[in-house]
C-alpha positions in Angstrom: 209.7 94.0 118.5 206.8 94.9 120.8 206.1 98.5 121.7 206.8 98.4 125.5 204.9 100.6 127.9 207.8 100.4 130.3 211.3 98.8 130.3 213.4 98.2 133.3 217.0 97.4 132.2 219.3 96.0 134.8 222.9 95.1 134.1 223.9 92.4 136.6 227.3 91.2 135.5 228.3 88.3 137.6 230.9 86.0 135.9 230.7 82.3 136.3 233.8 80.8 137.9 234.6 78.8 134.8 234.1 81.7 132.3 237.2 82.5 130.3 238.6 86.0 130.5 240.1 86.0 127.0 242.2 89.2 127.0 243.5 88.5 123.5 240.4 87.2 121.8 238.2 89.6 123.6 234.5 89.2 124.0 232.5 91.0 126.7 228.9 91.0 127.7 229.1 87.4 126.8 226.9 84.5 127.7 228.9 83.9 130.9 228.3 87.5 132.0 224.7 87.6 133.3 223.2 90.8 131.8 219.4 90.7 132.4 216.5 92.7 131.0 213.2 92.7 132.8 210.2 94.2 131.0 206.7 95.2 131.9 205.5 95.0 128.4 202.1 93.6 127.5 202.8 90.1 126.2 201.4 88.7 123.0 201.5 85.3 124.6 202.0 84.1 128.1 205.6 83.4 127.5 206.5 86.7 125.7 207.7 88.7 128.7 210.4 86.1 129.5 211.3 86.1 125.8 212.1 89.8 126.0 214.8 88.9 128.6 216.1 86.4 126.1 216.4 88.6 123.1 217.5 91.8 124.7 220.2 90.6 127.2 223.5 92.3 127.1 222.7 95.8 125.8 225.0 98.9 125.7 223.9 102.2 124.4 225.4 102.8 120.9 225.6 106.1 119.1 226.6 105.6 115.5 225.3 103.8 112.4 227.7 103.8 109.4 227.2 101.4 106.6 227.6 97.8 107.6 230.7 95.7 106.7 229.5 93.9 103.6 229.3 90.1 103.7 227.9 88.5 100.6 226.2 85.1 101.0 227.4 84.4 97.5 231.1 85.1 98.2 233.6 82.7 96.9 234.8 80.2 99.6 238.3 80.9 100.7 240.8 78.3 101.7 240.7 77.7 105.5 243.7 77.1 107.8 243.7 75.6 111.3 246.8 76.2 113.5 246.6 73.4 116.0 247.9 74.0 119.6 251.7 73.6 119.5 253.0 70.7 121.6 255.0 71.5 124.7 258.2 69.8 123.8 259.7 70.6 127.2 257.3 68.0 128.6 256.9 70.1 131.7 253.3 71.2 132.5 254.6 74.5 133.9 255.7 75.3 130.3 252.3 74.7 128.8 251.6 78.5 128.9 254.4 79.1 126.4 253.0 76.8 123.7 249.4 77.9 124.4 250.1 81.6 124.2 252.5 81.3 121.2 249.8 79.4 119.4 247.2 82.0 120.2 249.4 84.9 119.1 250.4 83.0 115.9 246.7 82.5 115.0 246.0 86.2 115.6 249.0 87.4 113.5 248.4 84.9 110.6 244.7 86.0 110.6 245.6 89.6 110.5 248.0 89.2 107.5 245.7 86.9 105.5 244.1 89.9 103.8 241.0 87.9 102.7 243.2 85.3 100.9 242.3 82.6 103.4 240.5 82.2 106.7 242.0 81.1 110.0 240.1 79.0 112.6 239.8 80.6 116.0 241.9 79.3 119.0 238.8 78.4 120.9 237.8 75.8 118.3 241.3 74.3 117.6 241.7 73.9 121.4 239.1 71.2 121.2 241.7 69.0 119.5 244.4 69.4 122.2 246.1 66.0 122.6 243.4 64.5 120.4 243.7 61.0 118.9 241.6 62.1 115.9 243.3 62.0 112.5 244.0 65.2 110.5 241.3 64.0 108.0 238.8 63.9 110.9 239.9 67.3 112.2 239.8 68.8 108.7 236.3 67.5 108.1 234.9 68.7 111.5 236.5 72.1 111.2 235.9 72.5 107.5 239.6 73.3 106.9 241.9 72.7 103.9 245.2 73.1 105.6 246.6 72.4 109.1 249.7 74.0 110.6 251.0 72.0 113.5 254.3 71.6 115.5 256.0 71.9 118.8 257.7 74.5 120.9 260.7 74.1 123.2 262.3 76.6 125.5 265.9 76.4 126.6 266.8 79.4 128.8 265.9 82.5 126.9 265.9 80.7 123.6 262.7 79.5 121.9 262.7 76.7 119.3 259.7 76.0 117.2 259.3 73.2 114.6 256.2 73.4 112.4 254.9 71.8 109.3 252.0 72.6 106.9 249.8 69.7 105.8 247.2 69.7 103.0 244.2 67.9 104.5 242.8 66.5 101.2 245.8 64.2 100.5 247.6 64.4 103.9 250.7 65.7 102.1 253.3 67.6 104.1 253.9 70.8 102.0 256.8 72.0 104.1 258.5 71.8 107.5 260.7 74.3 109.2 262.6 74.7 112.5 263.0 78.2 113.9 265.3 79.3 116.7 265.2 82.7 118.3 265.4 84.4 121.7 262.1 84.7 123.5 262.2 88.5 123.1 262.8 88.0 119.4 260.1 85.4 119.0 258.0 87.6 116.8 260.6 87.0 114.1 259.6 83.3 114.1 256.0 84.3 113.3 257.2 86.7 110.6 259.2 83.9 109.0 256.3 81.5 109.3 254.0 84.0 107.6 256.5 84.5 104.8 256.7 80.7 104.3 252.9 80.3 104.3 252.2 83.2 101.9 253.0 81.4 98.6 250.6 78.5 99.4 247.7 81.1 99.4 249.1 83.3 96.6 249.5 86.0 99.2 252.0 88.9 98.8 253.5 89.9 102.2 255.6 93.0 102.3 258.1 94.2 104.9 255.6 97.0 105.8 252.9 94.4 106.5 255.2 92.6 109.0 256.4 95.8 110.5 252.7 96.8 111.2 252.3 93.5 113.1 255.5 93.9 115.0 254.5 97.4 116.4 252.2 95.6 118.8 255.1 93.7 120.3 258.0 94.2 122.6 261.8 93.7 122.7 261.8 92.8 126.3 262.1 89.0 127.1 260.6 89.6 130.6 257.6 91.6 129.2 256.9 88.9 126.6 257.1 86.1 129.0 254.8 87.7 131.5 252.4 88.5 128.7 252.3 84.9 127.7 251.7 83.8 131.3 248.8 86.3 131.5 247.2 85.1 128.3 247.2 81.5 129.6 245.8 82.6 133.0 243.1 84.8 131.6 241.8 81.9 129.5 241.3 79.7 132.5 238.4 81.4 134.2 237.3 84.3 136.4 239.0 82.9 139.5 242.4 83.8 137.8 241.5 87.4 137.1 243.8 88.8 139.8 246.7 86.7 138.6 246.0 87.6 135.0 246.0 91.3 135.8 249.1 91.0 138.0 251.0 89.3 135.2 250.0 91.9 132.7 251.1 94.7 135.1 254.4 92.9 135.4 254.7 92.8 131.6 254.1 96.6 131.5 256.5 97.2 134.3 259.2 95.6 132.1 258.0 97.5 129.0 255.6 100.4 129.8 254.7 100.9 126.1 253.9 97.2 125.2 250.7 97.7 123.2 249.4 94.1 123.3 249.8 94.0 127.0 247.9 97.3 127.4 245.1 95.9 125.2 245.0 92.6 127.1 244.9 94.5 130.5 242.1 96.7 129.2 240.2 93.5 128.3 240.7 92.0 131.7 239.7 95.2 133.5 236.4 95.2 131.7 235.4 91.9 133.4 233.4 91.7 136.7 235.5 93.1 139.5 237.6 95.2 137.1 237.8 98.9 136.5 236.3 100.2 133.2 238.0 103.6 133.6 241.4 102.0 133.9 240.5 99.8 131.0 239.9 102.8 128.8 243.2 104.3 129.8 245.1 101.2 128.9 243.3 100.6 125.6 244.0 104.2 124.6 247.7 103.7 125.5 247.8 100.7 123.2 246.2 102.6 120.4 248.5 105.5 120.9 251.4 103.3 119.9 249.6 101.4 117.1 246.1 101.2 115.8 246.8 97.7 114.2 245.6 95.6 117.2 242.0 94.4 116.5 241.3 93.5 120.1 242.0 97.0 121.2 239.3 98.3 118.8 236.9 95.7 120.1 237.5 96.8 123.7 237.1 100.5 122.7 233.9 99.7 120.9 232.5 98.1 124.0 233.6 101.0 126.1 232.3 103.7 123.9 229.5 102.1 121.9 231.1 103.3 118.7 230.1 100.9 115.8 233.1 102.0 113.8 235.5 100.4 116.3 234.0 96.9 115.5 234.4 97.7 111.9 238.0 98.6 112.3 238.7 95.4 114.1 237.1 93.4 111.3 239.1 95.4 108.7 242.3 94.6 110.5 241.6 90.9 110.8 238.9 89.2 108.7 239.5 86.0 110.8 238.8 87.7 114.2 235.8 85.7 115.2 235.3 87.8 118.4 235.0 91.0 116.3 232.2 89.5 114.2 230.5 88.2 117.3 230.5 91.6 119.1 229.4 93.3 116.0 226.5 90.9 115.8 225.6 91.7 119.4 225.6 95.4 118.5 223.4 94.9 115.5 221.0 92.8 117.5 220.6 95.6 120.0 219.8 97.9 117.1 217.3 95.4 115.7 219.3 95.1 112.4 218.6 91.4 112.3 219.6 90.5 108.8 223.0 92.2 109.3 223.4 90.6 112.7 222.7 87.2 111.2 225.4 87.7 108.6 228.0 88.7 111.2 227.2 85.8 113.6 227.3 83.3 110.8 230.8 84.6 109.9 231.8 84.2 113.6 230.6 80.6 113.5 232.5 79.9 110.3 235.7 81.0 112.1 234.8 79.5 115.5 232.4 76.6 114.9 232.6 75.3 118.5 231.9 78.7 120.1 229.1 78.4 122.7 228.8 82.2 122.7 228.3 82.5 118.9 225.9 79.6 118.9 223.8 81.3 121.6 224.0 84.7 119.8 222.7 83.0 116.6 219.8 81.6 118.7 219.0 85.0 120.2 219.0 86.7 116.7 216.8 83.9 115.4 214.3 84.3 118.3 214.3 88.1 117.7 213.4 87.4 114.1 210.6 85.1 115.3 212.4 82.0 113.9 211.7 80.2 117.2 212.4 76.7 116.1 215.7 77.6 114.6 216.6 79.5 117.8 215.6 76.5 120.0 217.7 74.2 117.8 220.7 76.4 118.3 220.2 76.5 122.0 219.9 72.7 122.2 223.2 72.6 120.2 224.8 75.0 122.8 223.6 72.7 125.6 225.5 69.9 123.9 228.6 72.0 124.1 228.2 73.1 127.7 225.6 71.1 129.6 226.1 72.8 132.9 225.9 76.4 131.8 222.9 77.9 133.6 222.5 80.8 131.2 222.0 78.5 128.2 219.3 76.7 130.2 217.7 80.0 131.1 217.6 81.2 127.5 216.3 77.8 126.3 213.6 77.9 128.9 212.6 81.4 127.8 212.4 80.2 124.2 210.2 77.3 125.1 208.0 79.6 127.1 207.6 81.9 124.1 206.3 78.9 122.2 204.0 78.0 125.1 205.8 74.8 125.7 205.3 75.1 129.5 206.7 71.7 130.6 209.9 72.1 128.6 210.3 75.7 129.9 209.8 74.6 133.5 212.3 71.8 133.1 215.0 74.2 131.7 214.4 76.8 134.3 214.7 74.2 137.0 218.0 73.1 135.5 219.2 76.7 135.4 218.4 77.0 139.1 220.2 73.8 139.9 223.4 75.4 138.5 222.7 78.9 139.8 220.3 78.6 142.8 220.3 82.2 144.0 219.9 84.0 140.7 216.7 86.1 140.9 216.1 86.0 137.2 216.1 82.2 137.2 213.7 82.1 140.1 211.3 84.6 138.6 211.4 82.9 135.2 210.4 79.6 136.8 207.6 81.4 138.6 206.4 82.9 135.3 206.4 79.5 133.7 204.4 78.0 136.5 201.9 80.9 136.3 201.6 80.5 132.5 200.9 76.8 133.0 198.2 77.7 135.6 200.3 76.0 138.3 199.6 78.9 140.7 200.6 77.2 144.0 204.1 76.5 142.6 204.2 80.0 141.1 203.4 81.5 144.6 206.2 79.4 146.1 208.6 81.0 143.7 207.3 84.4 144.6 207.8 83.7 148.3 211.4 82.5 147.6 212.1 85.7 145.6 210.7 87.9 148.5 212.9 86.1 151.0 216.0 86.4 148.8 215.3 90.2 148.5 215.9 90.5 152.2 219.4 89.1 151.8 220.5 90.7 148.6 219.3 93.1 145.9 216.5 91.7 143.8 215.0 94.0 141.1 211.5 94.9 142.4 210.1 94.6 138.9 210.7 90.8 139.1 208.6 90.5 142.2 205.9 92.9 141.0 205.5 91.3 137.6 205.3 87.7 139.0 202.8 88.7 141.6 200.7 90.4 138.9 200.7 87.3 136.6 199.8 85.1 139.5 196.8 87.2 140.4 195.8 87.8 136.7 192.2 86.6 136.2 
């Protein structure tokens, strides 16, 4: 990276209304949290200063550097399992939360017990196939999976019934089918039995101690478990449900004050915009005081403390936790350890192939490694996943500008502004692109707009100063 005469780092975290909170599969400082970096470095090209914002966005200060988790590119491919979203057999929309949350928790627990014997696709990617008409063969090919676990959940009072079957994708054969009936509070036993049934397919030995370690994160309270499930579903719907998510988790903890998964989920929610990081740390430490076997708790603590070992602990606990690999890649990018970051983000994409955040992270790492065309290709792929995401448009514009593709850069910055009209960084970036293209009248118009905006809300002075300097540069 360039030696910078001066760096002005601003963390402006403003979640989009449609950004998922994900208290269980935790990712923070994500694409949907706008964290900007504005630099006064001397550029190598006209577009380089905007590129710095692209490759450096989302930094925390990290303190430790143990040896990285080894990921060999020549490692033998493991079998891959996809747990599809369980059908809501109650046929009542208000009960969708139960099937959704139970699926999510099942994916997390199966992933945690897989011990490197097989991989489990992330909830985010299997959610793409909710109520799909695609065949299992199509799903298997698109996700790159060998086995699919699917079924349906029904609730009758405090009783939960789950019917599941395991299918081998290659020949569509149903390997087994089981129906489990338990109380909602005792629902973790269904997951334990399911894991025991799955294990022989993957030549996996599961001991009672393994299952006990998973269960320590749970609760015996039906009320606490139900409110936790409600919260998980709410927190996945967007920033506008943050208060409801937090309220449901607080209700779960009122029913069981020691419920570790609820503490970890609440810590995750409280790290989001409008939350309380100090309270988040309190809750995550309460979770870890009961059990250190919750990967998401270690991710949260890593984000709070900047301790690399926490990301490594999360990965060691669950080699199928895509978010742990993604956040570790973010950490490594900030440390400019690009080869390691690439390995981690590729692993995240293996587990969550439809992740916009991992796709953008791969692009950012590629740009940092000066692999511009690969970075642009990844960003264009991300646009296909989320066409209306202003941050993707901003990053893509920055990448084009770094390649001196001014018309393309201007087009993407304009699109970013159309989705986020009052974001100072977008306005400044468009002005920089105009100036780089010698369209100085339009650049001056952007400068005036920034100055007017600064009278209504905070605008980093460096944005205005830098744009003015570039407009007046001989």
